[in-house]
C-alpha positions in Angstrom: 35.3 17.3 6.1 34.5 13.8 4.9 36.8 12.5 2.2 35.3 11.2 -1.0 37.4 9.3 -3.4 36.5 10.0 -7.1 37.9 7.3 -9.5 37.5 7.9 -13.2 40.0 7.9 -16.1 38.3 10.9 -17.6 39.9 14.1 -16.1 36.9 16.2 -17.1 34.5 14.0 -15.1 36.9 14.0 -12.1 37.1 17.8 -12.2 33.3 18.3 -12.4 32.5 15.8 -9.6 35.2 17.2 -7.4 33.9 20.8 -7.9 30.4 19.7 -6.9 31.7 17.8 -3.9 33.7 20.8 -2.6 30.7 23.0 -2.9 28.7 20.5 -0.8 31.4 20.6 1.9 33.3 17.4 1.1 37.0 16.9 0.6 37.5 15.1 -2.8 40.4 12.8 -3.5 41.1 11.5 -7.0 42.5 8.5 -8.9 42.7 8.0 -12.6 42.9 4.2 -12.6 42.0 1.2 -10.5 45.5 0.6 -9.0 45.8 4.2 -8.0 42.4 4.0 -6.4 43.3 1.1 -4.2 46.5 2.9 -3.1 44.6 6.2 -2.2 41.8 4.3 -0.4 44.3 2.4 1.7 46.2 5.6 2.6 43.4 8.1 3.0 40.5 5.8 4.2 37.7 7.8 2.5 34.2 7.9 3.8 32.9 6.9 0.3 34.2 6.0 -3.1 32.7 7.2 -6.4 33.9 4.5 -8.9 33.8 4.3 -12.7 33.4 0.8 -14.1 35.4 1.1 -17.3 39.0 2.0 -16.4 42.5 1.0 -17.2 44.7 -0.9 -14.7 41.9 -2.7 -12.9 38.3 -1.9 -13.8 35.7 -0.7 -11.3 34.4 -4.2 -10.6 37.8 -5.5 -9.7 38.5 -2.4 -7.5 35.1 -2.9 -5.7 35.9 -6.6 -5.1 39.3 -5.7 -3.5 37.8 -2.9 -1.4 35.1 -5.2 -0.2 37.7 -7.8 0.9 39.1 -5.3 3.4 36.3 -2.7 4.3 32.7 -1.8 4.1 33.4 1.7 2.7 30.3 2.8 0.7 30.7 2.6 -3.1 28.7 4.4 -5.8 29.3 3.2 -9.3 29.4 5.4 -12.4 28.0 3.5 -15.4 27.1 4.2 -19.0 23.5 4.3 -20.0 23.6 1.0 -21.9 25.5 -1.0 -19.2 22.6 -2.5 -17.3 24.5 -5.7 -16.7 27.4 -3.7 -15.3 25.1 -2.0 -12.9 23.6 -5.2 -11.7 27.1 -6.8 -11.4 28.2 -3.7 -9.4 25.3 -4.3 -6.9 26.2 -8.0 -6.7 29.8 -7.0 -5.8 28.6 -4.8 -3.0 28.1 -1.3 -4.4 25.6 0.8 -2.4 24.2 2.7 -5.4 24.9 3.7 -9.0 24.6 6.8 -11.2 24.2 6.6 -15.0 26.3 8.7 -17.3 25.6 11.4 -18.4 24.6 12.5 -14.9 23.9 15.7 -13.1 26.6 16.6 -10.5 23.8 17.7 -8.2 22.2 14.3 -8.5 25.5 12.5 -7.7 26.0 14.7 -4.6 22.5 13.9 -3.5 23.3 10.2 -3.8 26.5 10.6 -1.9 24.6 12.4 0.9 21.9 9.7 1.0 24.4 6.8 1.2 26.4 8.5 4.0 23.2 9.4 5.8 22.1 5.7 5.8 25.5 4.6 7.2 25.5 7.4 9.8 22.0 6.6 10.9 22.9 3.0 11.5 26.0 4.0 13.4 24.1 6.4 15.7 21.4 3.8 16.6 21.9 1.8 19.7 19.4 -0.8 18.9 20.6 -4.5 19.1 18.6 -7.3 17.5 19.0 -11.1 18.1 17.1 -13.5 15.9 18.4 -17.1 16.3 21.9 -17.2 15.0 21.5 -13.7 13.5 22.6 -10.7 15.5 22.6 -7.1 14.5 24.4 -4.3 16.5 23.5 -1.0 14.9 25.8 0.9 17.4 28.8 -0.9 16.0 27.3 -1.4 12.5 27.9 -5.1 12.7 25.8 -8.1 11.6 26.9 -11.6 12.6 25.9 -15.2 12.1 26.6 -17.5 15.0 28.9 -14.9 16.4 30.9 -14.5 13.2 30.8 -11.0 11.6 29.4 -10.6 8.1 30.6 -7.6 6.2 27.7 -5.7 4.8 27.5 -2.4 2.9 25.4 0.4 4.4 22.5 -0.4 2.1 22.6 -4.1 2.8 22.8 -3.4 6.5 19.7 -1.2 6.3 17.7 -3.8 4.4 18.7 -6.7 6.7 17.9 -4.6 9.8 14.5 -3.6 8.5 13.6 -7.2 7.8 15.0 -8.5 11.2 13.1 -5.8 13.1 9.8 -7.2 12.1 10.3 -11.0 11.8 6.7 -11.9 11.1 6.3 -9.4 8.3 6.5 -10.1 4.6 8.0 -7.0 3.0 7.2 -5.9 -0.5 10.0 -4.4 -2.6 8.4 -1.0 -2.1 8.6 -1.5 1.7 12.3 -2.3 1.4 12.9 0.7 -0.9 11.5 3.0 1.8 13.8 1.3 4.4 17.0 1.4 2.4 16.4 4.6 0.5 14.8 7.2 2.8 15.3 10.0 0.3 12.3 8.3 -1.5 13.9 8.3 -5.0 12.8 5.6 -7.4 14.8 2.3 -7.2 13.9 -0.6 -9.5 12.8 -4.0 -8.2 15.9 -5.5 -9.7 18.1 -3.2 -7.6 16.4 -4.4 -4.4 16.6 -8.1 -5.6 20.3 -7.7 -6.2 21.0 -6.3 -2.8 18.9 -9.1 -1.2 20.7 -11.8 -3.3 24.1 -10.4 -2.2 23.1 -10.4 1.5 22.0 -14.0 1.3 25.2 -15.1 -0.5 27.3 -13.5 2.2 25.4 -15.3 5.0 25.3 -18.6 3.0 29.1 -18.5 2.9 28.9 -18.5 6.7 26.5 -21.5 6.7 23.2 -19.6 7.2 20.5 -17.6 5.3 18.5 -15.1 7.3 16.1 -14.1 4.4 13.5 -16.1 2.5 11.6 -15.3 -0.6 7.8 -14.8 -0.3 6.6 -15.6 -3.8 4.3 -13.0 -5.2 5.1 -10.6 -2.3 8.8 -10.0 -1.6 10.9 -11.1 1.3 10.8 -12.0 5.0 13.0 -13.1 7.8 13.7 -16.9 7.7 12.7 -19.1 10.5 16.1 -19.0 12.4 
């Protein structure tokens, strides 16, 4: 049973989410605040973290930042309906997805399954790509620039791999939605843009940039 860490200061939400996860065959873990979440994550190494943004003792964005400094565990943010900027910030920090409150437990479980499926598919693929200084090893789920590994989330990895697999192709945002979200649910253009911007920032910190903007279309692999 895969462990899913549920982090929310609302006990009712934790109970509802944990009940839905158990029914789906997962082993839920819980934390009521950000500091406890980091302790549980370090001790239990969950397969995925469901993370509320507004919490005491470190909010969700701070927790995500600290998780990302040490691992690529998938993160799904829980946000309020009017917190668009928080959702975008969450994606910038490396979250794989978000669910808006109030939400259906079934929808959240479907999102958990989709994110874990994306990560699992990448891990099971043996394909290796080399594009200039960029290399992608799907078997080990590692992307690197000039031999130095770059930590990507499951969604970021899926997007970069799709772009690198067809280096001459200019991808629309709809194309990239299909690559990163195979369950075919609607994802806004802004969500894709946030993921791409985050990928580029990580590589730019390593001295490179594997993606370029194709104005009026979307994105393509840079001339590496």
